[in-house]
All heavy atoms as a GROMACS GRO file, in nm:
protein
  486
    1MET      N    1  -7.187  -7.634  -6.229
    1MET     CA    2  -7.114  -7.541  -6.148
    1MET      C    3  -7.193  -7.523  -6.013
    1MET      O    4  -7.308  -7.500  -6.012
    1MET     CB    5  -7.094  -7.407  -6.218
    1MET     CG    6  -7.014  -7.310  -6.147
    1MET     SD    7  -6.980  -7.171  -6.258
    1MET     CE    8  -6.887  -7.072  -6.151
    2GLY      N    9  -7.116  -7.533  -5.901
    2GLY     CA   10  -7.185  -7.524  -5.771
    2GLY      C   11  -7.202  -7.375  -5.724
    2GLY      O   12  -7.155  -7.283  -5.788
    3LYS      N   13  -7.271  -7.371  -5.614
    3LYS     CA   14  -7.297  -7.242  -5.553
    3LYS      C   15  -7.168  -7.186  -5.493
    3LYS      O   16  -7.094  -7.258  -5.429
    3LYS     CB   17  -7.403  -7.254  -5.443
    3LYS     CG   18  -7.443  -7.132  -5.376
    3LYS     CD   19  -7.553  -7.162  -5.274
    3LYS     CE   20  -7.612  -7.043  -5.203
    3LYS     NZ   21  -7.528  -6.940  -5.164
    4ASN      N   22  -7.144  -7.054  -5.510
    4ASN     CA   23  -7.031  -6.990  -5.446
    4ASN      C   24  -7.052  -6.987  -5.296
    4ASN      O   25  -7.158  -6.951  -5.248
    4ASN     CB   26  -7.010  -6.848  -5.500
    4ASN     CG   27  -6.959  -6.854  -5.642
    4ASN    OD1   28  -6.888  -6.939  -5.682
    4ASN    ND2   29  -6.994  -6.749  -5.716
    5LYS      N   30  -6.945  -7.021  -5.222
    5LYS     CA   31  -6.955  -7.021  -5.075
    5LYS      C   32  -6.906  -6.895  -5.014
    5LYS      O   33  -6.897  -6.882  -4.892
    5LYS     CB   34  -6.875  -7.138  -5.023
    5LYS     CG   35  -6.930  -7.273  -5.067
    5LYS     CD   36  -6.844  -7.388  -5.018
    5LYS     CE   37  -6.901  -7.519  -5.068
    5LYS     NZ   38  -6.818  -7.636  -5.027
    6LEU      N   39  -6.873  -6.794  -5.096
    6LEU     CA   40  -6.823  -6.668  -5.050
    6LEU      C   41  -6.926  -6.561  -5.097
    6LEU      O   42  -6.962  -6.558  -5.214
    6LEU     CB   43  -6.687  -6.637  -5.112
    6LEU     CG   44  -6.602  -6.525  -5.056
    6LEU    CD1   45  -6.568  -6.555  -4.912
    6LEU    CD2   46  -6.477  -6.510  -5.136
    7ASP      N   47  -6.978  -6.480  -5.004
    7ASP     CA   48  -7.081  -6.387  -5.041
    7ASP      C   49  -7.024  -6.268  -5.122
    7ASP      O   50  -6.903  -6.246  -5.124
    7ASP     CB   51  -7.151  -6.333  -4.915
    7ASP     CG   52  -7.061  -6.256  -4.826
    7ASP    OD1   53  -7.050  -6.133  -4.845
    7ASP    OD2   54  -6.998  -6.316  -4.738
    8GLY      N   55  -7.111  -6.196  -5.187
    8GLY     CA   56  -7.074  -6.089  -5.277
    8GLY      C   57  -7.003  -5.974  -5.210
    8GLY      O   58  -6.910  -5.916  -5.266
    9VAL      N   59  -7.044  -5.942  -5.086
    9VAL     CA   60  -6.981  -5.833  -5.014
    9VAL      C   61  -6.831  -5.864  -4.987
    9VAL      O   62  -6.743  -5.782  -5.011
    9VAL     CB   63  -7.054  -5.804  -4.880
    9VAL    CG1   64  -6.973  -5.702  -4.794
    9VAL    CG2   65  -7.197  -5.750  -4.909
   10THR      N   66  -6.809  -5.985  -4.943
   10THR     CA   67  -6.671  -6.028  -4.913
   10THR      C   68  -6.590  -6.034  -5.040
   10THR      O   69  -6.475  -5.990  -5.043
   10THR     CB   70  -6.669  -6.159  -4.835
   10THR    OG1   71  -6.740  -6.139  -4.715
   10THR    CG2   72  -6.528  -6.205  -4.805
   11PHE      N   73  -6.647  -6.086  -5.147
   11PHE     CA   74  -6.580  -6.096  -5.274
   11PHE      C   75  -6.539  -5.954  -5.323
   11PHE      O   76  -6.427  -5.930  -5.365
   11PHE     CB   77  -6.663  -6.166  -5.381
   11PHE     CG   78  -6.592  -6.185  -5.510
   11PHE    CD1   79  -6.496  -6.283  -5.527
   11PHE    CD2   80  -6.614  -6.100  -5.620
   11PHE    CE1   81  -6.430  -6.300  -5.646
   11PHE    CE2   82  -6.548  -6.118  -5.736
   11PHE     CZ   83  -6.455  -6.218  -5.750
   12ASN      N   84  -6.636  -5.857  -5.313
   12ASN     CA   85  -6.602  -5.719  -5.352
   12ASN      C   86  -6.493  -5.659  -5.266
   12ASN      O   87  -6.409  -5.585  -5.316
   12ASN     CB   88  -6.728  -5.634  -5.342
   12ASN     CG   89  -6.822  -5.655  -5.458
   12ASN    OD1   90  -6.782  -5.693  -5.566
   12ASN    ND2   91  -6.946  -5.628  -5.436
   13ARG      N   92  -6.496  -5.692  -5.138
   13ARG     CA   93  -6.388  -5.638  -5.050
   13ARG      C   94  -6.252  -5.696  -5.093
   13ARG      O   95  -6.153  -5.622  -5.094
   13ARG     CB   96  -6.424  -5.675  -4.905
   13ARG     CG   97  -6.315  -5.635  -4.801
   13ARG     CD   98  -6.315  -5.487  -4.780
   13ARG     NE   99  -6.210  -5.442  -4.693
   13ARG     CZ  100  -6.226  -5.401  -4.568
   13ARG    NH1  101  -6.344  -5.402  -4.513
   13ARG    NH2  102  -6.125  -5.360  -4.497
   14LEU      N  103  -6.249  -5.822  -5.124
   14LEU     CA  104  -6.124  -5.884  -5.175
   14LEU      C  105  -6.076  -5.813  -5.298
   14LEU      O  106  -5.960  -5.785  -5.315
   14LEU     CB  107  -6.141  -6.034  -5.196
   14LEU     CG  108  -6.150  -6.119  -5.069
   14LEU    CD1  109  -6.201  -6.255  -5.110
   14LEU    CD2  110  -6.019  -6.124  -5.002
   15MET      N  111  -6.168  -5.790  -5.393
   15MET     CA  112  -6.130  -5.718  -5.517
   15MET      C  113  -6.079  -5.579  -5.488
   15MET      O  114  -5.976  -5.537  -5.544
   15MET     CB  115  -6.250  -5.713  -5.613
   15MET     CG  116  -6.272  -5.844  -5.681
   15MET     SD  117  -6.394  -5.835  -5.815
   15MET     CE  118  -6.340  -5.704  -5.913
   16ASP      N  119  -6.145  -5.508  -5.399
   16ASP     CA  120  -6.101  -5.371  -5.363
   16ASP      C  121  -5.963  -5.371  -5.302
   16ASP      O  122  -5.881  -5.283  -5.332
   16ASP     CB  123  -6.197  -5.308  -5.263
   16ASP     CG  124  -6.328  -5.264  -5.324
   16ASP    OD1  125  -6.338  -5.266  -5.449
   16ASP    OD2  126  -6.422  -5.231  -5.248
   17GLU      N  127  -5.941  -5.465  -5.214
   17GLU     CA  128  -5.811  -5.466  -5.139
   17GLU      C  129  -5.695  -5.532  -5.216
   17GLU      O  130  -5.581  -5.485  -5.206
   17GLU     CB  131  -5.832  -5.547  -5.006
   17GLU     CG  132  -5.926  -5.479  -4.912
   17GLU     CD  133  -5.870  -5.359  -4.845
   17GLU    OE1  134  -5.748  -5.352  -4.819
   17GLU    OE2  135  -5.950  -5.263  -4.821
   18PHE      N  136  -5.726  -5.639  -5.293
   18PHE     CA  137  -5.618  -5.721  -5.349
   18PHE      C  138  -5.624  -5.744  -5.496
   18PHE      O  139  -5.534  -5.802  -5.554
   18PHE     CB  140  -5.615  -5.857  -5.278
   18PHE     CG  141  -5.603  -5.846  -5.131
   18PHE    CD1  142  -5.714  -5.868  -5.050
   18PHE    CD2  143  -5.480  -5.805  -5.068
   18PHE    CE1  144  -5.700  -5.856  -4.911
   18PHE    CE2  145  -5.473  -5.795  -4.934
   18PHE     CZ  146  -5.581  -5.818  -4.851
   19GLY      N  147  -5.732  -5.701  -5.566
   19GLY     CA  148  -5.745  -5.716  -5.706
   19GLY      C  149  -5.823  -5.835  -5.748
   19GLY      O  150  -5.854  -5.927  -5.667
   20GLU      N  151  -5.862  -5.838  -5.873
   20GLU     CA  152  -5.949  -5.935  -5.930
   20GLU      C  153  -5.888  -6.080  -5.921
   20GLU      O  154  -5.960  -6.175  -5.884
   20GLU     CB  155  -5.985  -5.903  -6.072
   20GLU     CG  156  -6.087  -5.996  -6.138
   20GLU     CD  157  -6.126  -5.953  -6.273
   20GLU    OE1  158  -6.090  -5.844  -6.317
   20GLU    OE2  159  -6.195  -6.032  -6.344
   21GLU      N  160  -5.767  -6.093  -5.957
   21GLU     CA  161  -5.702  -6.229  -5.953
   21GLU      C  162  -5.700  -6.292  -5.811
   21GLU      O  163  -5.737  -6.403  -5.796
   21GLU     CB  164  -5.564  -6.219  -6.011
   21GLU     CG  165  -5.495  -6.356  -6.027
   21GLU     CD  166  -5.360  -6.353  -6.085
   21GLU    OE1  167  -5.321  -6.246  -6.144
   21GLU    OE2  168  -5.288  -6.453  -6.077
   22ALA      N  169  -5.664  -6.211  -5.713
   22ALA     CA  170  -5.662  -6.259  -5.577
   22ALA      C  171  -5.801  -6.296  -5.528
   22ALA      O  172  -5.819  -6.399  -5.459
   22ALA     CB  173  -5.598  -6.156  -5.484
   23ALA      N  174  -5.901  -6.212  -5.563
   23ALA     CA  175  -6.040  -6.241  -5.523
   23ALA      C  176  -6.085  -6.373  -5.587
   23ALA      O  177  -6.148  -6.454  -5.520
   23ALA     CB  178  -6.131  -6.123  -5.563
   24ALA      N  179  -6.056  -6.391  -5.714
   24ALA     CA  180  -6.097  -6.514  -5.786
   24ALA      C  181  -6.030  -6.635  -5.724
   24ALA      O  182  -6.091  -6.743  -5.706
   24ALA     CB  183  -6.069  -6.501  -5.933
   25ASP      N  184  -5.900  -6.623  -5.696
   25ASP     CA  185  -5.826  -6.734  -5.636
   25ASP      C  186  -5.880  -6.768  -5.498
   25ASP      O  187  -5.895  -6.885  -5.463
   25ASP     CB  188  -5.679  -6.698  -5.624
   25ASP     CG  189  -5.606  -6.701  -5.755
   25ASP    OD1  190  -5.660  -6.749  -5.856
   25ASP    OD2  191  -5.491  -6.651  -5.762
   26THR      N  192  -5.914  -6.663  -5.420
   26THR     CA  193  -5.970  -6.689  -5.287
   26THR      C  194  -6.108  -6.755  -5.297
   26THR      O  195  -6.139  -6.847  -5.223
   26THR     CB  196  -5.979  -6.555  -5.206
   26THR    OG1  197  -5.848  -6.500  -5.202
   26THR    CG2  198  -6.031  -6.577  -5.067
   27LEU      N  199  -6.191  -6.711  -5.388
   27LEU     CA  200  -6.317  -6.771  -5.414
   27LEU      C  201  -6.301  -6.918  -5.449
   27LEU      O  202  -6.371  -7.008  -5.396
   27LEU     CB  203  -6.396  -6.701  -5.526
   27LEU     CG  204  -6.530  -6.757  -5.566
   27LEU    CD1  205  -6.626  -6.756  -5.449
   27LEU    CD2  206  -6.587  -6.687  -5.682
   28ASP      N  207  -6.208  -6.954  -5.536
   28ASP     CA  208  -6.180  -7.091  -5.568
   28ASP      C  209  -6.135  -7.168  -5.446
   28ASP      O  210  -6.184  -7.284  -5.423
   28ASP     CB  211  -6.072  -7.100  -5.677
   28ASP     CG  212  -6.114  -7.054  -5.811
   28ASP    OD1  213  -6.238  -7.050  -5.836
   28ASP    OD2  214  -6.025  -7.024  -5.896
   29ASP      N  215  -6.051  -7.111  -5.362
   29ASP     CA  216  -6.006  -7.179  -5.240
   29ASP      C  217  -6.125  -7.208  -5.148
   29ASP      O  218  -6.131  -7.319  -5.088
   29ASP     CB  219  -5.902  -7.099  -5.166
   29ASP     CG  220  -5.766  -7.095  -5.240
   29ASP    OD1  221  -5.746  -7.184  -5.327
   29ASP    OD2  222  -5.683  -7.008  -5.208
   30VAL      N  223  -6.213  -7.112  -5.128
   30VAL     CA  224  -6.328  -7.130  -5.046
   30VAL      C  225  -6.420  -7.238  -5.104
   30VAL      O  226  -6.467  -7.326  -5.032
   30VAL     CB  227  -6.406  -6.996  -5.024
   30VAL    CG1  228  -6.534  -7.020  -4.952
   30VAL    CG2  229  -6.319  -6.902  -4.942
   31ASN      N  230  -6.450  -7.228  -5.233
   31ASN     CA  231  -6.541  -7.325  -5.294
   31ASN      C  232  -6.483  -7.467  -5.294
   31ASN      O  233  -6.561  -7.563  -5.284
   31ASN     CB  234  -6.568  -7.284  -5.442
   31ASN     CG  235  -6.661  -7.167  -5.450
   31ASN    OD1  236  -6.734  -7.133  -5.354
   31ASN    ND2  237  -6.660  -7.100  -5.562
   32GLU      N  238  -6.353  -7.482  -5.299
   32GLU     CA  239  -6.290  -7.614  -5.295
   32GLU      C  240  -6.270  -7.662  -5.155
   32GLU      O  241  -6.223  -7.775  -5.134
   32GLU     CB  242  -6.155  -7.608  -5.369
   32GLU     CG  243  -6.170  -7.583  -5.518
   32GLU     CD  244  -6.242  -7.699  -5.592
   32GLU    OE1  245  -6.219  -7.818  -5.553
   32GLU    OE2  246  -6.323  -7.669  -5.679
   33GLY      N  247  -6.294  -7.582  -5.050
   33GLY     CA  248  -6.284  -7.626  -4.915
   33GLY      C  249  -6.141  -7.614  -4.857
   33GLY      O  250  -6.117  -7.663  -4.747
   34ARG      N  251  -6.055  -7.542  -4.925
   34ARG     CA  252  -5.916  -7.525  -4.873
   34ARG      C  253  -5.913  -7.424  -4.759
   34ARG      O  254  -5.823  -7.425  -4.680
   34ARG     CB  255  -5.826  -7.486  -4.985
   34ARG     CG  256  -5.800  -7.601  -5.085
   34ARG     CD  257  -5.693  -7.568  -5.185
   34ARG     NE  258  -5.740  -7.471  -5.286
   34ARG     CZ  259  -5.797  -7.506  -5.401
   34ARG    NH1  260  -5.816  -7.633  -5.431
   34ARG    NH2  261  -5.835  -7.417  -5.486
   35VAL      N  262  -6.007  -7.331  -4.759
   35VAL     CA  263  -6.021  -7.229  -4.654
   35VAL      C  264  -6.169  -7.199  -4.632
   35VAL      O  265  -6.248  -7.207  -4.733
   35VAL     CB  266  -5.944  -7.100  -4.692
   35VAL    CG1  267  -6.001  -7.034  -4.812
   35VAL    CG2  268  -5.932  -7.005  -4.574
   36ARG      N  269  -6.210  -7.173  -4.514
   36ARG     CA  270  -6.350  -7.143  -4.484
   36ARG      C  271  -6.378  -6.998  -4.502
   36ARG      O  272  -6.292  -6.912  -4.484
   36ARG     CB  273  -6.383  -7.179  -4.338
   36ARG     CG  274  -6.378  -7.329  -4.316
   36ARG     CD  275  -6.407  -7.370  -4.170
   36ARG     NE  276  -6.493  -7.276  -4.102
   36ARG     CZ  277  -6.468  -7.234  -3.978
   36ARG    NH1  278  -6.363  -7.268  -3.914
   36ARG    NH2  279  -6.554  -7.147  -3.920
   37ALA      N  280  -6.496  -6.964  -4.552
   37ALA     CA  281  -6.540  -6.826  -4.570
   37ALA      C  282  -6.525  -6.746  -4.440
   37ALA      O  283  -6.485  -6.631  -4.443
   37ALA     CB  284  -6.678  -6.818  -4.625
   38GLU      N  285  -6.557  -6.812  -4.328
   38GLU     CA  286  -6.548  -6.742  -4.197
   38GLU      C  287  -6.404  -6.702  -4.168
   38GLU      O  288  -6.381  -6.600  -4.103
   38GLU     CB  289  -6.602  -6.833  -4.089
   38GLU     CG  290  -6.750  -6.860  -4.100
   38GLU     CD  291  -6.786  -6.974  -4.194
   38GLU    OE1  292  -6.694  -7.040  -4.248
   38GLU    OE2  293  -6.906  -6.990  -4.219
   39THR      N  294  -6.306  -6.783  -4.210
   39THR     CA  295  -6.168  -6.752  -4.187
   39THR      C  296  -6.128  -6.630  -4.270
   39THR      O  297  -6.058  -6.539  -4.218
   39THR     CB  298  -6.077  -6.871  -4.220
   39THR    OG1  299  -6.121  -6.983  -4.138
   39THR    CG2  300  -5.932  -6.843  -4.191
   40VAL      N  301  -6.170  -6.628  -4.394
   40VAL     CA  302  -6.139  -6.513  -4.480
   40VAL      C  303  -6.195  -6.385  -4.418
   40VAL      O  304  -6.126  -6.286  -4.405
   40VAL     CB  305  -6.196  -6.531  -4.626
   40VAL    CG1  306  -6.182  -6.407  -4.706
   40VAL    CG2  307  -6.129  -6.648  -4.690
   41GLU      N  308  -6.323  -6.391  -4.373
   41GLU     CA  309  -6.384  -6.276  -4.315
   41GLU      C  310  -6.315  -6.230  -4.187
   41GLU      O  311  -6.305  -6.113  -4.160
   41GLU     CB  312  -6.530  -6.305  -4.288
   41GLU     CG  313  -6.613  -6.318  -4.416
   41GLU     CD  314  -6.755  -6.353  -4.392
   41GLU    OE1  315  -6.801  -6.357  -4.280
   41GLU    OE2  316  -6.827  -6.380  -4.493
   42LYS      N  317  -6.271  -6.327  -4.108
   42LYS     CA  318  -6.204  -6.296  -3.984
   42LYS      C  319  -6.085  -6.206  -4.002
   42LYS      O  320  -6.063  -6.110  -3.927
   42LYS     CB  321  -6.160  -6.425  -3.912
   42LYS     CG  322  -6.081  -6.405  -3.785
   42LYS     CD  323  -6.037  -6.539  -3.728
   42LYS     CE  324  -5.944  -6.522  -3.609
   42LYS     NZ  325  -5.900  -6.648  -3.552
   43TYR      N  326  -6.006  -6.230  -4.104
   43TYR     CA  327  -5.889  -6.151  -4.129
   43TYR      C  328  -5.913  -6.035  -4.222
   43TYR      O  329  -5.828  -5.938  -4.225
   43TYR     CB  330  -5.778  -6.240  -4.187
   43TYR     CG  331  -5.731  -6.340  -4.084
   43TYR    CD1  332  -5.772  -6.473  -4.088
   43TYR    CD2  333  -5.646  -6.300  -3.978
   43TYR    CE1  334  -5.730  -6.562  -3.992
   43TYR    CE2  335  -5.606  -6.386  -3.882
   43TYR     CZ  336  -5.649  -6.522  -3.886
   43TYR     OH  337  -5.610  -6.608  -3.792
   44LEU      N  338  -6.022  -6.033  -4.293
   44LEU     CA  339  -6.050  -5.925  -4.389
   44LEU      C  340  -6.114  -5.806  -4.328
   44LEU      O  341  -6.091  -5.693  -4.364
   44LEU     CB  342  -6.139  -5.979  -4.504
   44LEU     CG  343  -6.153  -5.896  -4.628
   44LEU    CD1  344  -6.021  -5.868  -4.694
   44LEU    CD2  345  -6.247  -5.969  -4.724
   45TYR      N  346  -6.197  -5.829  -4.228
   45TYR     CA  347  -6.274  -5.720  -4.166
   45TYR      C  348  -6.216  -5.690  -4.029
   45TYR      O  349  -6.274  -5.714  -3.926
   45TYR     CB  350  -6.423  -5.760  -4.151
   45TYR     CG  351  -6.487  -5.784  -4.285
   45TYR    CD1  352  -6.516  -5.910  -4.326
   45TYR    CD2  353  -6.518  -5.679  -4.367
   45TYR    CE1  354  -6.577  -5.932  -4.450
   45TYR    CE2  355  -6.578  -5.696  -4.492
   45TYR     CZ  356  -6.606  -5.827  -4.534
   45TYR     OH  357  -6.664  -5.848  -4.655
   46THR      N  358  -6.097  -5.628  -4.027
   46THR     CA  359  -6.031  -5.591  -3.904
   46THR      C  360  -6.049  -5.448  -3.872
   46THR      O  361  -6.056  -5.410  -3.754
   46THR     CB  362  -5.884  -5.625  -3.905
   46THR    OG1  363  -5.823  -5.559  -4.016
   46THR    CG2  364  -5.861  -5.777  -3.917
   47ASP      N  365  -6.057  -5.358  -3.973
   47ASP     CA  366  -6.073  -5.216  -3.950
   47ASP      C  367  -6.212  -5.167  -3.950
   47ASP      O  368  -6.245  -5.060  -3.903
   47ASP     CB  369  -5.987  -5.138  -4.049
   47ASP     CG  370  -6.023  -5.165  -4.194
   47ASP    OD1  371  -6.084  -5.272  -4.223
   47ASP    OD2  372  -5.994  -5.082  -4.280
   48GLU      N  373  -6.304  -5.247  -4.006
   48GLU     CA  374  -6.449  -5.215  -4.008
   48GLU      C  375  -6.524  -5.347  -4.024
   48GLU      O  376  -6.472  -5.447  -4.074
   48GLU     CB  377  -6.487  -5.118  -4.122
   48GLU     CG  378  -6.462  -5.171  -4.262
   48GLU     CD  379  -6.497  -5.070  -4.371
   48GLU    OE1  380  -6.563  -4.967  -4.338
   48GLU    OE2  381  -6.458  -5.092  -4.485
   49THR      N  382  -6.645  -5.351  -3.974
   49THR     CA  383  -6.724  -5.473  -3.981
   49THR      C  384  -6.771  -5.496  -4.122
   49THR      O  385  -6.769  -5.403  -4.206
   49THR     CB  386  -6.847  -5.468  -3.889
   49THR    OG1  387  -6.936  -5.369  -3.936
   49THR    CG2  388  -6.808  -5.442  -3.744
   50LYS      N  389  -6.818  -5.612  -4.153
   50LYS     CA  390  -6.871  -5.643  -4.281
   50LYS      C  391  -6.991  -5.555  -4.313
   50LYS      O  392  -7.008  -5.505  -4.420
   50LYS     CB  393  -6.912  -5.792  -4.287
   50LYS     CG  394  -6.964  -5.840  -4.415
   50LYS     CD  395  -6.991  -5.990  -4.400
   50LYS     CE  396  -7.038  -6.052  -4.527
   50LYS     NZ  397  -7.061  -6.196  -4.512
   51GLU      N  398  -7.074  -5.529  -4.212
   51GLU     CA  399  -7.192  -5.444  -4.231
   51GLU      C  400  -7.154  -5.302  -4.257
   51GLU      O  401  -7.216  -5.233  -4.345
   51GLU     CB  402  -7.281  -5.453  -4.108
   51GLU     CG  403  -7.347  -5.588  -4.084
   51GLU     CD  404  -7.252  -5.696  -4.030
   51GLU    OE1  405  -7.145  -5.662  -3.973
   51GLU    OE2  406  -7.286  -5.815  -4.045
   52GLU      N  407  -7.048  -5.249  -4.190
   52GLU     CA  408  -7.001  -5.117  -4.219
   52GLU      C  409  -6.944  -5.104  -4.358
   52GLU      O  410  -6.972  -5.003  -4.426
   52GLU     CB  411  -6.893  -5.076  -4.113
   52GLU     CG  412  -6.943  -5.057  -3.973
   52GLU     CD  413  -6.836  -5.042  -3.875
   52GLU    OE1  414  -6.719  -5.092  -3.897
   52GLU    OE2  415  -6.864  -4.983  -3.768
   53TYR      N  416  -6.874  -5.201  -4.400
   53TYR     CA  417  -6.820  -5.203  -4.535
   53TYR      C  418  -6.931  -5.202  -4.641
   53TYR      O  419  -6.927  -5.128  -4.738
   53TYR     CB  420  -6.726  -5.322  -4.559
   53TYR     CG  421  -6.678  -5.331  -4.700
   53TYR    CD1  422  -6.578  -5.243  -4.748
   53TYR    CD2  423  -6.727  -5.425  -4.789
   53TYR    CE1  424  -6.539  -5.248  -4.878
   53TYR    CE2  425  -6.683  -5.431  -4.920
   53TYR     CZ  426  -6.588  -5.346  -4.964
   53TYR     OH  427  -6.545  -5.347  -5.097
   54ALA      N  428  -7.031  -5.290  -4.618
   54ALA     CA  429  -7.146  -5.298  -4.714
   54ALA      C  430  -7.216  -5.165  -4.718
   54ALA      O  431  -7.256  -5.117  -4.828
   54ALA     CB  432  -7.237  -5.407  -4.666
   55GLU      N  433  -7.237  -5.099  -4.607
   55GLU     CA  434  -7.303  -4.969  -4.606
   55GLU      C  435  -7.219  -4.865  -4.677
   55GLU      O  436  -7.273  -4.782  -4.753
   55GLU     CB  437  -7.326  -4.927  -4.458
   55GLU     CG  438  -7.400  -4.794  -4.446
   55GLU     CD  439  -7.534  -4.793  -4.509
   55GLU    OE1  440  -7.603  -4.897  -4.504
   55GLU    OE2  441  -7.576  -4.689  -4.567
   56ARG      N  442  -7.087  -4.866  -4.662
   56ARG     CA  443  -7.002  -4.773  -4.729
   56ARG      C  444  -7.010  -4.796  -4.884
   56ARG      O  445  -7.011  -4.702  -4.957
   56ARG     CB  446  -6.857  -4.790  -4.680
   56ARG     CG  447  -6.763  -4.684  -4.734
   56ARG     CD  448  -6.635  -4.680  -4.659
   56ARG     NE  449  -6.559  -4.805  -4.650
   56ARG     CZ  450  -6.477  -4.852  -4.739
   56ARG    NH1  451  -6.454  -4.782  -4.854
   56ARG    NH2  452  -6.415  -4.964  -4.721
   57LEU      N  453  -7.013  -4.919  -4.921
   57LEU     CA  454  -7.028  -4.950  -5.063
   57LEU      C  455  -7.158  -4.894  -5.120
   57LEU      O  456  -7.160  -4.836  -5.231
   57LEU     CB  457  -7.030  -5.100  -5.090
   57LEU     CG  458  -6.896  -5.172  -5.106
   57LEU    CD1  459  -6.921  -5.320  -5.132
   57LEU    CD2  460  -6.812  -5.114  -5.215
   58ARG      N  461  -7.265  -4.911  -5.048
   58ARG     CA  462  -7.395  -4.854  -5.093
   58ARG      C  463  -7.393  -4.708  -5.105
   58ARG      O  464  -7.461  -4.652  -5.194
   58ARG     CB  465  -7.508  -4.901  -4.999
   58ARG     CG  466  -7.549  -5.047  -5.018
   58ARG     CD  467  -7.677  -5.080  -4.942
   58ARG     NE  468  -7.658  -5.087  -4.802
   58ARG     CZ  469  -7.617  -5.198  -4.736
   58ARG    NH1  470  -7.596  -5.309  -4.803
   58ARG    NH2  471  -7.607  -5.199  -4.605
   59SER      N  472  -7.321  -4.641  -5.019
   59SER     CA  473  -7.323  -4.494  -5.018
   59SER      C  474  -7.227  -4.433  -5.119
   59SER      O  475  -7.235  -4.316  -5.151
   59SER     CB  476  -7.293  -4.440  -4.876
   59SER     OG  477  -7.163  -4.469  -4.841
   60GLU      N  478  -7.132  -4.513  -5.174
   60GLU     CA  479  -7.037  -4.459  -5.270
   60GLU      C  480  -7.093  -4.454  -5.409
   60GLU      O  481  -7.178  -4.513  -5.453
   60GLU     CB  482  -6.909  -4.544  -5.267
   60GLU     CG  483  -6.830  -4.527  -5.147
   60GLU     CD  484  -6.701  -4.610  -5.144
   60GLU    OE1  485  -6.684  -4.697  -5.229
   60GLU    OE2  486  -6.622  -4.588  -5.057
   0.00000   0.00000   0.00000
């Protein structure tokens, strides 16, 4: 099994926003090269930055 190409913060954000199945499917798409992790992040972090989201997770 190869290394996941989607970081944990982004995976958690996907789970929070869209649920476990969507997060797992997106992870598979990124790992298989069907979509780049940067593309997922571009559309996922529109209301707050990745760093702001990570900080909010730590504080909750």
